[in-house]
Residue, then its C-alpha position, 0 to 999 in steps of 0.5 A: m500499500a505504501t509504495y502504492v500511494q508513493g508513485c501514485e502523482a494524485c497521492q504525492r500532490h494532494m497528501r500534505p506534509k508532516q509536520p513536526d511538533k512544535m515542542q515536545l511534550e512534558t512529563m507532569d511530576i506527581p505531588k508528594a503529599p496531598l494538596s501541595r499542587i492545585q490547579i484552578d480554572f474559570v468556568g463561564p460565562f453562564q446565564p444566571s438562574v438565582p438572584e446573587k447573579c453568580r456568572y462564572i464557577l472557579a474550579i480548584q482541583d488537588v493534581l494527587t487526588r482529585y478531589a474538587m472544589l468549585i465556587p461560584t461568583v459574580g466576575c472573573t478578575a484577577e482580585t476575584a480570583a486571588v480572593v475565593l482561593l485565600e478565602r475558601w480553598v488556604t483557610v481549609f486546607d492550607i497555602p499549597e506549594t504550587v497553583q497551576s494555570d493558565r495564562g489568562s489575565h485572571f490568572n496572569g494578573a497583577v493581584f494574582r501573582e503578588m497574592c501568590t508571592a506574598i503568601g510563598m505560593r509560586q506559580a505554574l502557568s501553562s497555555p492559555n485556551h488549551a485544556q489539556s494541558n493542564g492536566 
C-alpha cells in the first residue's frame, strides 16, 4: 500500500506534508503530598438563575487526590481569583506549594501574582485556551 501511494502522482500532490511537533511534551511530576499542588481555572459565563447573579465558577482541584471545589463567583477578575482562593481554599486546606493555571488575565494579573508571592506559593502557568495542557 505504501509503495502504491508513493508511486501515485495524484496522492503525492494532495498529501499534506507531515509537520513535526512544535514542542516536546513534558510529563508532570507527581506531587509528594496531597494538597501540595492545585490547578485553578474559571468556567463560564453562565446565565444566572439565582438573585446573586453568579455567572462564573472558579474550579480548584488538587492534582494528587483529584479533590475538586467549585465556587460560584460574580466575575472572573484577578481580584476575585485571589480572594476566593484565599478565603475558600487556603483557610480550609492550608497554602499549597504550587498553583497551576492558564495564562488568562485573571491569573496572570498583578493582584494574583502578588498574592502568590506574599503567601509563598509558586505559580506555574500553562498555555491559555488549551485546557489539555492543564492536566
